[in-house]
C-alpha positions as CSV (number, residue, x, y, z in Angstrom):
1,M,141.8,-11.1,78.8
2,T,139.3,-9.8,76.3
3,P,140.9,-7.7,73.6
4,S,139.6,-4.1,73.3
5,V,137.4,-3.4,70.3
6,S,138.3,-0.4,68.2
7,T,135.4,2.0,67.6
8,S,135.3,4.4,64.7
9,V,134.1,7.8,66.0
10,A,132.7,10.5,63.7
11,V,133.0,14.1,64.9
12,V,130.0,16.4,64.1
13,T,129.6,20.0,65.0
14,D,127.8,23.1,63.8
15,S,128.8,25.8,61.3
16,T,129.8,28.3,64.0
17,V,133.0,26.3,64.4
18,Y,134.3,28.4,61.5
19,M,136.7,25.6,60.6
20,S,138.1,25.9,57.1
21,D,136.9,23.4,54.4
22,A,140.5,22.1,54.2
23,L,140.9,21.5,57.9
24,A,137.4,20.0,58.2
25,T,138.3,17.5,55.4
26,E,141.7,16.8,57.0
27,L,140.2,16.1,60.4
28,G,137.0,14.4,59.1
29,V,134.7,16.8,60.8
30,R,131.1,17.2,59.6
31,R,129.5,20.6,60.0
32,V,125.7,21.2,60.3
33,P,124.8,24.7,59.1
34,L,122.9,27.4,61.0
35,S,120.9,29.8,58.8
36,I,121.0,33.5,58.3
37,T,118.3,35.8,57.0
38,F,119.5,39.1,55.4
39,G,117.6,41.4,53.1
40,G,114.7,38.9,53.0
41,E,116.9,36.0,51.9
42,T,117.5,33.0,54.0
43,M,120.8,31.1,53.4
44,S,122.8,28.3,54.9
45,E,125.8,29.8,56.7
46,L,128.1,27.4,54.9
47,T,127.1,28.8,51.5
48,V,127.6,32.5,52.4
49,E,131.0,34.1,51.4
50,P,132.1,36.1,54.5
51,K,133.7,39.0,52.6
52,A,130.5,39.6,50.6
53,F,128.4,39.3,53.8
54,Y,130.5,41.9,55.6
55,G,130.4,44.2,52.6
56,R,126.6,44.2,52.8
57,L,126.7,44.5,56.6
58,R,128.8,47.7,56.4
59,D,126.5,49.2,53.8
60,T,123.2,48.8,55.6
61,D,121.6,49.5,58.9
62,E,119.5,46.3,58.5
63,R,120.4,43.7,61.1
64,P,120.5,40.1,60.0
65,T,118.7,37.3,61.9
66,T,119.9,33.8,62.5
67,S,118.3,30.4,63.0
68,Q,119.5,27.2,64.5
69,P,119.6,23.9,62.6
70,S,116.6,21.6,62.9
71,P,116.9,18.2,64.6
72,G,116.4,16.7,61.1
73,D,119.6,18.5,59.9
74,F,121.6,16.9,62.6
75,L,119.9,13.5,62.1
76,A,121.0,13.6,58.4
77,A,124.6,14.2,59.5
78,F,124.5,11.4,62.0
79,T,123.0,9.0,59.4
80,E,125.7,10.1,56.9
81,A,128.4,9.3,59.5
82,R,126.9,5.8,60.0
83,V,126.7,5.2,56.2
84,G,130.3,6.3,56.0
85,G,131.4,3.6,58.4
86,A,131.3,5.2,61.8
87,D,130.3,3.1,64.9
88,A,129.5,6.2,67.0
89,V,129.1,10.0,66.7
90,L,130.5,12.7,69.0
91,C,128.5,15.9,68.4
92,I,130.1,19.0,69.9
93,T,127.8,22.1,69.6
94,C,128.1,25.8,70.3
95,A,127.0,26.9,73.8
96,S,123.4,26.1,74.7
97,A,123.1,29.4,76.5
98,I,123.8,31.2,73.1
99,S,121.8,29.1,70.7
100,G,119.2,26.4,70.5
101,T,121.5,24.4,68.3
102,H,122.5,22.1,71.2
103,Q,118.8,21.2,71.8
104,S,118.3,20.3,68.2
105,A,121.4,18.0,68.3
106,T,120.2,16.4,71.5
107,L,116.7,15.7,70.0
108,A,118.3,14.2,66.9
109,A,120.6,12.0,69.0
110,G,117.5,10.4,70.4
111,M,116.2,9.5,66.9
112,A,119.5,8.3,65.5
113,D,120.3,4.7,64.5
114,I,123.9,5.1,65.7
115,P,125.1,5.9,69.3
116,V,125.5,9.7,69.6
117,D,127.1,11.6,72.4
118,V,126.2,15.3,72.4
119,V,128.5,17.8,74.3
120,D,127.8,21.5,74.9
121,S,131.1,23.2,74.3
122,G,130.1,26.2,76.3
123,T,131.6,28.5,73.7
124,I,131.3,29.5,70.0
125,S,133.3,30.6,67.0
126,G,137.1,30.3,67.6
127,G,136.4,28.7,71.0
128,L,134.3,26.0,69.4
129,L,137.1,25.5,66.8
130,L,139.6,25.0,69.6
131,V,137.5,22.3,71.2
132,V,136.5,20.5,68.0
133,G,140.0,20.7,66.6
134,E,141.6,19.1,69.6
135,V,139.0,16.4,69.9
136,A,139.1,15.6,66.2
137,R,142.9,15.3,66.3
138,A,142.7,13.0,69.3
139,V,140.2,10.8,67.4
140,R,142.5,10.7,64.4
141,G,145.3,9.7,66.8
142,G,143.3,6.7,68.0
143,A,141.3,8.0,71.0
144,S,138.3,5.8,71.9
145,R,134.8,7.0,72.1
146,A,135.0,7.4,75.9
147,E,138.3,9.2,75.7
148,A,137.0,11.6,73.0
149,V,133.9,12.4,75.0
150,A,135.9,12.9,78.2
151,L,138.3,15.3,76.4
152,A,135.4,17.4,75.0
153,Q,133.7,17.5,78.4
154,S,137.0,18.5,80.1
155,M,137.4,21.5,77.7
156,A,133.8,22.6,77.8
157,G,133.5,25.8,79.9
158,R,137.3,26.3,80.0
159,V,137.7,28.1,76.7
160,W,138.3,31.8,77.0
161,S,138.6,34.4,74.3
162,T,139.9,37.9,73.8
163,F,138.7,40.1,70.9
164,T,138.2,43.6,69.6
165,T,135.3,44.9,67.6
166,D,134.5,48.1,65.8
167,S,130.8,47.8,66.7
168,L,129.8,47.4,70.3
169,K,126.3,48.4,69.3
170,L,125.8,45.1,67.5
171,L,126.9,43.2,70.6
172,A,124.7,45.2,72.9
173,A,121.7,44.7,70.6
174,G,122.3,40.9,71.0
175,G,122.3,41.1,74.8
176,R,125.7,39.6,75.2
177,L,127.5,42.5,76.9
178,A,128.1,42.5,80.6
179,D,127.4,45.7,82.5
180,D,131.1,46.8,82.4
181,A,131.5,46.3,78.6
182,T,130.4,49.8,77.7
183,E,131.6,52.4,75.2
184,A,134.9,53.9,76.2
185,D,137.4,56.2,74.7
186,G,139.9,54.2,72.7
187,V,139.8,50.7,71.1
188,P,137.8,48.2,73.2
189,V,139.5,45.1,74.3
190,L,137.0,42.5,75.4
191,A,137.1,39.0,77.0
192,M,134.6,36.2,76.7
193,E,134.7,33.8,79.6
194,G,131.9,31.3,79.2
195,Q,129.0,33.3,77.6
196,A,129.5,36.6,79.3
197,I,131.4,39.3,77.6
198,R,133.3,41.8,79.7
199,S,135.6,44.7,79.1
200,L,139.3,44.4,79.7
201,G,139.7,48.1,79.0
202,A,140.3,50.5,76.1
203,A,143.6,50.5,74.2
204,R,145.1,53.7,72.8
205,S,145.4,52.3,69.3
206,I,144.6,49.2,67.3
207,E,148.3,48.2,67.6
208,D,148.0,48.4,71.4
209,A,144.8,46.3,71.2
210,V,146.7,43.6,69.4
211,R,149.5,43.6,71.9
212,W,147.0,43.6,74.8
213,Q,145.2,40.5,73.5
214,A,148.5,38.7,72.9
215,D,149.8,39.5,76.4
216,V,146.7,38.2,78.1
217,I,146.8,34.9,76.2
218,A,150.6,34.5,76.6
219,E,150.4,35.1,80.4
220,S,147.9,32.2,80.7
221,A,149.7,30.0,78.2
222,A,153.0,30.3,80.1
223,V,151.3,28.7,83.1
224,F,149.0,26.3,81.2
225,P,150.2,25.5,77.6
226,T,147.4,25.6,75.0
227,R,146.7,25.6,71.3
228,V,145.3,29.0,70.2
229,T,142.8,29.9,67.4
230,V,143.1,33.3,65.8
231,G,140.3,34.8,63.6
232,H,138.6,37.8,62.2
233,G,135.6,39.1,60.3
234,D,137.0,41.2,57.5
235,V,140.2,42.5,58.9
236,A,142.8,39.8,58.0
237,D,145.7,42.2,58.6
238,L,144.8,42.6,62.3
239,A,144.5,38.8,62.7
240,D,147.8,38.4,61.0
241,A,149.3,40.9,63.5
242,L,147.8,39.0,66.4
243,E,149.0,35.6,65.1
244,S,152.5,37.1,64.7
245,A,152.4,38.5,68.3
246,L,151.5,35.1,69.6
247,T,153.9,33.0,67.5
248,G,156.8,31.7,69.6
249,R,155.4,32.8,72.9
250,P,156.1,30.2,75.7
251,G,153.2,27.7,76.0
252,V,151.5,28.5,72.7
253,Q,151.4,25.0,71.2
254,G,150.1,25.9,67.8
255,I,147.8,28.3,66.0
256,D,144.7,27.6,63.9
257,R,143.3,30.4,61.8
258,Y,139.6,31.0,60.9
259,V,137.3,33.6,59.5
260,V,134.2,34.5,61.5
261,G,131.1,33.6,59.6
262,P,127.8,35.5,59.3
263,V,126.0,34.0,62.3
264,V,128.6,35.4,64.8
265,G,129.6,38.3,62.5
266,A,126.0,39.6,62.6
267,H,126.7,40.4,66.3
268,A,130.4,41.1,66.3
269,G,130.7,43.3,63.2
270,A,133.0,43.3,60.2
271,G,135.9,44.7,62.2
272,N,136.1,41.9,64.8
273,F,139.3,40.0,65.4
274,G,140.5,37.9,68.4
275,A,141.8,34.6,69.7
276,S,140.6,31.7,71.9
277,Y,142.7,29.6,74.3
278,L,142.2,27.0,77.0
279,S,142.3,28.3,80.5
280,P,143.7,26.2,83.4
281,P,141.2,23.8,85.1
282,A,139.6,25.1,88.3
283,Q,141.4,24.2,91.5
């Protein structure tokens, strides 16, 4: 019997994963930055301090624009992985329906001098963090290239999110709102299933919005246990409250925190907070 050969797999993603520097280092994840242009200045998303960005966003009517990484940006990350000792790369990107980032990664994979698998996560922000985090942990635990790719593909399209924002107008301007996600009296509670954003309803208060989100996630987790990611733009206290409301609920297997960066924050607004979780597989 031929012994199996261990393959070192490097995990690469894009900056909309919103994984902290500490967690990225711990899990060995490389992030390729998208760019944001604001006030005539173009910056790598990884170099922009979110709190300063949201301060500017609150003080101006100017809307930032965003740009995907080039294939060369991804190729540089793949080459860095090879030089670092990897035998293969698994690149997990934000949803191709939202950004051209996936296309850039796919083009770069065809030019790389290391085997590269590119997986469209079907999600972004905390959803992308959920997928990348689970896959990176599996790789660190000894998962093979085939196992890591299969895990990423199995999660793609199954990450759902709940969130609240103080600026539906920004989302509407980006064309991401479904027809039912309209202005309503109260605090909007939204769901993102795939790339479509729909309204769950309007809460009477921000505290009710926190509880509503937690209850939606807990109901699913009780049937299909999942890790959860909790994040915000510039409202840490609300993310803290949501994390607290989810902690200890049956089926919630752990919580990763993140701060929403400028690329998504440009559409979601400074007051956004929410969570992502894995939905049960389709029957």
